[in-house]
C-alpha positions in Angstrom: -43.7 -16.7 0.5 -43.3 -20.3 1.7 -41.7 -21.2 -1.6 -39.3 -18.3 -1.2 -38.4 -19.4 2.3 -37.8 -23.0 1.2 -35.6 -21.7 -1.5 -33.7 -19.6 1.0 -33.2 -22.5 3.3 -31.9 -24.7 0.5 -29.6 -21.9 -0.8 -28.4 -21.2 2.7 -27.6 -24.9 3.2 -25.6 -25.0 -0.1 -23.7 -21.8 0.9 -22.7 -23.4 4.2 -21.5 -26.5 2.3 -19.4 -24.3 0.0 -17.9 -22.6 3.0 -17.1 -25.8 4.8 -15.6 -27.4 1.7 -13.6 -24.3 0.7 -14.8 -24.5 -2.9 -14.9 -20.7 -3.4 -12.9 -17.7 -2.8 -13.7 -15.9 0.5 -14.8 -12.7 -1.1 -17.1 -14.6 -3.5 -18.6 -16.4 -0.5 -19.2 -13.1 1.2 -20.9 -11.8 -1.9 -23.1 -14.8 -2.2 -24.0 -14.7 1.5 -24.9 -11.1 1.4 -27.0 -11.4 -1.8 -28.9 -14.4 -0.2 -29.8 -12.7 3.0 -30.6 -9.4 1.3 -32.9 -11.0 -1.2 -34.9 -13.0 1.3 -35.1 -9.9 3.5 -36.4 -7.6 0.7 -33.6 -5.3 1.6 -32.9 -2.5 -0.8 -29.2 -2.3 0.2 -26.8 -4.4 2.2 -23.2 -4.4 3.5 -21.2 -7.3 5.0 -17.7 -7.1 6.4 -15.4 -9.2 8.5 -12.2 -8.1 10.3 -9.3 -10.2 11.7 -7.3 -9.6 14.9 -5.1 -7.1 13.0 -8.2 -5.1 11.9 -7.8 -6.1 8.2 -11.1 -5.8 6.5 -12.8 -7.9 3.8 -16.2 -6.6 2.7 -19.0 -6.9 0.1 -21.9 -4.6 -0.7 -25.4 -5.1 -2.3 -27.0 -2.4 -4.4 -24.7 0.3 -2.8 -22.5 2.6 -4.9 -18.8 2.9 -4.2 -19.3 6.4 -2.8 -22.0 5.1 -0.4 -19.8 2.3 0.7 -17.0 4.7 1.5 -19.5 6.9 3.5 -20.7 3.9 5.3 -17.2 2.8 6.2 -16.2 6.2 7.4 -19.1 6.3 9.8 -18.8 2.8 11.2 -16.9 4.1 14.2 -19.7 6.4 15.3 -23.0 5.2 13.7 -25.5 2.5 14.0 -23.0 -0.2 13.1 -20.7 1.0 15.9 -23.6 0.7 18.4 -24.3 -2.9 17.3 -20.6 -3.9 17.6 -20.2 -2.1 21.0 -23.3 -3.7 22.6 -23.0 -7.0 20.7 -26.8 -6.7 20.1 -28.9 -6.8 17.0 -30.3 -3.4 16.2 -33.6 -3.2 14.3 -35.3 0.2 13.8 -38.2 1.0 11.6 -36.9 4.5 10.9 -33.5 5.7 11.9 -34.6 9.2 11.0 -37.2 9.0 13.8 -35.2 7.0 16.3 -33.8 9.4 19.0 -30.6 7.2 19.3 -29.6 7.7 15.7 -31.6 10.6 14.1 -28.9 13.2 14.9 -26.1 11.2 13.2 -24.7 12.8 10.1 -24.6 9.5 8.3 -28.3 8.9 8.9 -29.3 12.3 7.7 -26.9 12.2 4.7 -28.1 8.8 3.5 -31.7 9.4 4.5 -31.8 6.1 6.3 -35.2 4.5 7.1 -35.6 0.9 8.2 -32.3 -0.7 9.3 -31.1 -4.1 10.6 -27.6 -4.4 11.9 -26.3 -7.8 13.1 -22.9 -8.1 14.7 -21.2 -11.5 14.8 -18.0 -12.6 16.5 -15.7 -15.6 15.9 -12.7 -16.7 17.9 -10.3 -14.5 15.8 -12.7 -12.4 13.7 -15.6 -10.0 14.1 -18.1 -8.9 11.5 -21.3 -7.0 10.8 -24.3 -7.5 8.6 -26.0 -4.2 7.6 -29.4 -4.2 5.8 -31.5 -1.3 4.8 -34.9 -1.3 3.3 -38.4 0.2 3.1 -41.9 -1.3 2.8 -41.4 -5.1 2.6 -38.4 -4.8 4.9 -40.5 -3.2 7.6 -43.5 -5.5 7.3 -41.3 -8.7 7.8 -38.9 -7.2 10.3 -39.1 -9.8 13.0 -38.8 -12.7 10.6 -35.9 -11.0 9.0 -34.3 -10.6 12.4 -34.6 -14.4 13.0 -33.1 -15.2 9.6 -30.2 -12.8 10.3 -29.6 -14.4 13.7 -29.5 -17.8 12.1 -27.2 -16.4 9.4 -24.7 -15.0 12.0 -24.9 -18.2 14.2 -23.9 -20.5 11.4 -21.7 -18.3 9.3 -19.4 -16.8 12.0 -17.4 -20.0 12.8 -16.9 -20.8 9.1 -15.8 -17.3 8.3 -13.4 -17.6 11.2 -11.8 -20.7 9.8 -11.7 -19.4 6.2 -10.0 -16.2 7.2 -7.5 -18.2 9.4 -6.6 -20.4 6.4 -6.3 -17.4 4.1 -3.9 -15.7 6.6 -2.0 -19.0 7.0 -1.4 -19.2 3.3 -0.4 -15.5 3.2 2.2 -16.1 5.9 3.9 -18.5 3.5 4.7 -15.6 1.1 8.2 -14.3 1.7 7.0 -10.7 2.1 4.6 -11.7 4.9 7.4 -13.5 6.7 9.6 -10.4 6.5 6.9 -8.1 7.7 6.2 -10.4 10.7 9.8 -10.9 11.6 11.0 -7.4 11.2 7.9 -5.2 11.6 8.0 -3.9 8.1 4.3 -3.1 7.9 5.0 0.3 6.4 6.8 -1.2 3.4 4.5 -1.2 0.4 4.8 -4.0 -2.0 5.3 -7.7 -2.4 7.2 -8.2 -5.6 10.1 -10.8 -5.7 12.7 -8.1 -6.4 11.5 -6.0 -3.4 11.6 -9.1 -1.2 15.2 -9.8 -2.1 16.2 -6.2 -1.5 14.6 -6.3 2.0 16.2 -9.6 2.8 19.6 -8.1 2.1 18.9 -5.0 4.1 17.6 -6.9 7.1 20.7 -9.2 6.9 23.2 -6.4 7.0 21.2 -4.1 9.4 22.6 -5.5 12.7 26.2 -5.7 11.3 28.7 -3.0 11.8 29.7 -2.7 8.2 29.7 0.0 5.6 26.8 -0.3 3.1 26.4 1.0 -0.4 22.9 1.4 -1.9 22.7 1.5 -5.7 19.7 2.4 -7.7 18.1 5.0 -10.0 16.7 8.3 -8.7 13.4 7.9 -6.9 13.6 4.2 -6.1 13.6 4.7 -2.3 17.3 4.4 -1.3 16.7 7.0 1.5 13.9 4.9 2.9 16.0 1.7 2.8 18.8 3.4 4.6 16.4 4.4 7.4 15.1 0.8 7.6 18.7 -0.5 8.0 19.3 2.1 10.8 16.0 1.2 12.5 16.9 -2.5 12.6 20.5 -1.9 13.7 22.1 -1.8 17.1 22.2 2.0 16.8 18.5 2.4 16.3 18.1 4.6 19.5 20.9 6.9 18.3 20.6 9.6 15.6 20.1 9.0 11.9 21.7 11.9 10.0 21.7 12.3 6.3 23.3 14.6 3.8 22.8 14.8 0.1 26.2 15.3 -1.5 24.7 16.4 -4.8 22.5 19.1 -3.3 25.3 21.3 -2.0 27.9 23.4 -3.7 31.5 22.2 -3.5 32.4 25.1 -1.1 29.8 24.0 1.5 30.0 20.2 1.4 33.0 20.0 3.8 31.3 22.5 6.1 28.3 20.3 6.3 30.3 17.1 6.8 33.0 18.2 9.2 31.7 21.4 10.6 33.9 24.5 11.2 35.3 26.8 13.9 34.8 30.5 13.9 36.9 31.9 11.0 37.3 28.5 9.5 35.9 30.0 6.3 34.4 33.3 5.2 30.9 32.7 6.5 31.9 30.8 9.7 31.2 33.4 12.4 30.5 30.8 15.1 31.2 27.1 15.7 29.4 24.9 13.2 28.6 21.4 14.1 29.1 19.0 11.2 26.9 16.0 10.3 29.6 13.6 11.4 29.5 15.0 14.9 25.7 15.1 14.9 25.6 11.4 14.0 28.0 10.3 16.7 26.8 6.9 18.0 24.3 6.5 15.2 24.1 6.3 11.5 25.4 8.8 8.9 23.8 8.4 5.5 25.6 10.1 2.5 23.3 10.2 -0.4 24.6 10.8 -4.0 28.2 10.0 -2.9 29.2 9.9 -6.6 28.8 13.7 -6.6 31.3 14.3 -3.8 34.2 16.5 -5.0 37.7 14.8 -5.2 39.2 17.0 -2.4 36.3 16.1 -0.1 36.6 12.4 -1.1 40.2 12.4 0.3 39.1 13.8 3.7 36.2 11.4 3.9 38.5 8.5 3.2 40.7 9.6 6.1 37.7 9.7 8.4 36.5 6.2 7.3 39.9 4.7 7.9 40.6 6.3 11.3 37.3 7.7 12.7 39.1 11.0 13.1 38.7 14.4 11.3 39.4 18.1 11.6 36.6 20.7 11.5 37.4 23.4 9.0 39.9 25.9 10.5 40.7 23.7 13.5 44.0 22.2 14.4 42.3 20.0 17.0 41.5 16.4 15.9 37.9 15.2 16.6 36.6 11.7 16.5 33.1 10.3 15.9 31.7 6.7 16.0 29.2 6.4 13.2 27.8 3.6 11.0 28.2 4.7 7.4 25.6 4.1 4.6 26.2 5.5 1.2 23.9 5.7 -1.9 24.3 6.7 -5.5 22.5 6.6 -8.8 25.8 6.8 -10.7 28.0 4.0 -12.0 31.1 4.5 -9.8 33.5 2.2 -11.7 33.0 4.4 -14.8 33.6 7.4 -12.7 36.8 5.9 -11.4 37.9 5.3 -15.0 37.2 8.9 -15.8 39.2 10.1 -12.7 36.1 11.5 -11.0 36.0 9.1 -8.1 38.8 7.7 -6.0 39.5 4.0 -6.3 40.6 3.6 -2.7 37.4 5.3 -1.5 35.2 3.1 -3.7 36.6 -0.1 -2.2 36.2 1.3 1.3 32.5 2.2 0.9 31.6 -0.8 -1.2 32.0 -3.4 1.6 28.3 -4.6 1.2 26.3 -3.6 -1.8 22.5 -3.6 -2.2 20.7 -2.7 -5.4 17.3 -1.0 -5.0 15.1 -2.2 -8.0 13.5 0.3 -10.4 9.7 0.6 -10.4 9.4 -1.0 -13.9 10.6 -4.2 -12.3 7.9 -4.0 -9.6 4.7 -3.7 -11.6 2.9 -6.0 -9.1 3.5 -3.4 -6.4 2.0 -0.5 -8.3 -1.7 -1.1 -7.3 -0.6 -1.1 -3.6 1.5 2.0 -4.0 -1.3 3.8 -5.8 -3.8 3.0 -3.0 -1.3 4.3 -0.4 -0.6 7.5 -2.3 -4.3 8.2 -2.8 -4.9 7.7 0.9 -2.1 10.1 1.8 -3.3 12.8 -0.6 -6.9 12.5 0.7 -5.8 12.7 4.3 -3.4 15.6 3.7 -6.0 17.7 1.7 -9.1 16.5 3.6 -10.6 15.0 0.5 -13.4 12.5 0.6 -12.5 8.9 -0.4 -11.1 8.5 -4.0 -10.4 5.3 -5.8 -8.5 4.5 -9.1 -10.4 2.8 -11.9 -9.1 -0.5 -13.2 -8.1 1.1 -16.4 -5.9 3.6 -14.6 -4.2 0.8 -12.6 -3.5 -1.0 -15.9 -2.2 2.2 -17.4 0.1 2.9 -14.5 1.4 -0.7 -14.5 2.4 -0.5 -18.1 4.3 2.8 -17.8 8.1 2.9 -17.6 8.5 5.4 -14.7 12.0 6.8 -15.3 11.5 8.7 -12.0 10.4 5.6 -10.3 8.3 5.6 -7.0 8.7 9.4 -6.6 7.3 10.0 -10.1 4.4 7.6 -9.5 3.6 9.4 -6.3 3.5 12.8 -7.9 1.4 11.5 -10.8 -1.1 9.9 -8.5 -1.5 12.9 -6.2 -1.9 15.3 -9.2 -4.6 12.9 -10.5 -6.3 13.0 -7.1 -6.5 16.8 -7.3 -7.8 16.8 -10.8 -10.4 14.2 -9.8 -11.7 16.4 -7.1 -11.8 19.4 -9.4 -13.8 17.3 -11.8 -16.3 16.5 -9.0 -15.5 12.7 -9.3 -14.7 10.1 -6.7 -12.9 7.9 -9.2 -9.6 8.6 -11.0 -9.9 7.9 -14.7 -7.3 8.0 -17.5 -8.3 11.6 -18.3 -7.0 12.7 -14.9 -3.5 11.3 -15.5 -0.5 13.1 -17.0 1.6 10.4 -18.6 4.1 10.6 -21.4 3.3 7.4 -23.2 4.3 8.2 -26.8 6.6 5.6 -28.4 7.8 4.9 -31.9 8.0 1.1 -32.7 9.1 0.3 -36.2 9.3 4.0 -37.0 5.6 4.6 -36.5 4.4 7.1 -33.9 1.7 5.9 -31.5 -0.5 8.4 -29.7 -1.4 8.0 -26.0 -4.9 6.9 -27.0 -3.6 4.2 -29.3 -1.2 3.0 -26.6 -4.0 2.8 -24.0 -6.4 1.0 -26.3 -3.8 -1.6 -27.3 -2.7 -2.1 -23.7 -6.2 -2.6 -22.4 -7.0 -5.0 -25.3 -3.9 -7.0 -24.4 -4.7 -7.1 -20.7 -8.3 -8.1 -21.4 -7.4 -11.0 -23.6 -4.5 -12.1 -21.4 -6.7 -12.1 -18.2 -9.4 -13.9 -20.1 -7.0 -16.7 -21.2 -5.6 -17.0 -17.7 -9.0 -17.3 -16.2 -10.0 -19.9 -18.8 -6.8 -21.9 -18.0 -7.5 -22.0 -14.3 -11.2 -22.8 -14.7 -12.0 -19.3 -13.4 -10.3 -19.9 -10.1 -9.7 -16.2 -9.2 -7.3 -17.0 -6.4 -5.1 -19.1 -8.6 -5.3 -16.6 -11.4 -4.3 -13.8 -9.1 -1.4 -15.9 -7.7 -0.1 -16.7 -11.2 -0.3 -13.0 -12.3 1.2 -11.7 -9.1 -1.9 -9.5 -8.4 -4.2 -9.3 -5.5 -7.6 -11.1 -5.8 -9.5 -7.8 -5.4 -7.6 -6.3 -8.3 -8.4 -9.3 -10.5 -12.1 -9.0 -9.5 -12.0 -5.3 -10.5 -10.4 -6.1 -13.8 -13.1 -8.8 -14.5 -15.8 -6.3 -13.8 -14.1 -3.5 -15.8 -13.6 -5.7 -18.8 -17.1 -7.3 -18.4 -15.7 -10.8 -18.6 -18.1 -13.6 -18.4 -17.3 -17.2 -17.7 -17.6 -19.5 -20.7 -17.4 -23.3 -20.9 -14.1 -24.8 -22.1 
């Protein structure tokens, strides 16, 4: 046992040196630290996490399945870990099932928890918790394990604090982080360069009283961008009103826009308030403006130029002060050439133009979007936690997505439902519904062929990139435009092993 303790002390010393010299990625350091303390403690299972001031979490587990990790995380707010964090005291119990403080907890009963050690630790800007669970050897060395864990927390806490601070400092240098910090865009999912440029344009024009035209394919999020512009404008406390010009028949579009007085048309039996009136003082968003009939285009142009309009059937002029945002997935210059869109209206609405990028140009954002859509589906349907396998992420990143973000959302949420019906907690390729057939050089490839070729390419490409960076995961992730956690998942999925150059 003495040799083991000497080895532990030496390994612990080397770990502290690695942390202080920043020679390893933070998640790898956490993994090494957890493995070290779990091994010397004879723990059967372990979990280690740290959180920053914004409650962002980085964690590692030891001999715990993904499902068990999810169960543990969902009970942190009410279980043994919560008690340790609340009291800032180490909790050591020989059997949680027999301890009156914890034996009634669902997590204790569900996971059949026996001997447990829970050590909270706190830095200047971070907090964390070490959770170890064991049986025979764990119980017999409980007090010594407690001392080792206290030593672990005492020395590791300040170094983790500094490492996390430096990681966040580097993250703040990324354009997307600066945008989120300056404009409170935490709900915007993604970090791709094209998304950053779109957001920059939107935030620049938001406080200006100018007409804005949003261009982009169906499903790219033009509606959400219009709302962001409104929320960061001087009219943010006034109404945001939208109307889809392509969703209404020609006979009703003017009724929706301008309103009507009783008898103004066959179905107007009472005064109808139009969207222009409803948006007074705020923002009026006209989606699919390219579908607006020519007669209605003329009346809209008159309102844009004067701020005045007539409700249907009324001889009394009305006025409304609105900020106008338009959107379309059509090519308006071609529509002008065909006589389907007024040239004078085009130049009035196209004062400031923003193009919303298609999803195929935002492949780096797809893992983040998938995570968000899975979380939304699980919350809405009261599903237990679900994750997507690395193969699924790869598959989704290599698809073309003609329906863009909306299509991805539907695909992911259908996959969640199929995953639950399958009794699984992980989305696999079989749960997806993707149209991946293609015909290069006149030969038809099946979905299975496409998936196999894609995965082989990804595996070799990642292997070459890791080799080029001397297996620096952080540098590899940066060069590939992926998160470090996603690169780690791919390494594990492809079973890549470091080899010498």
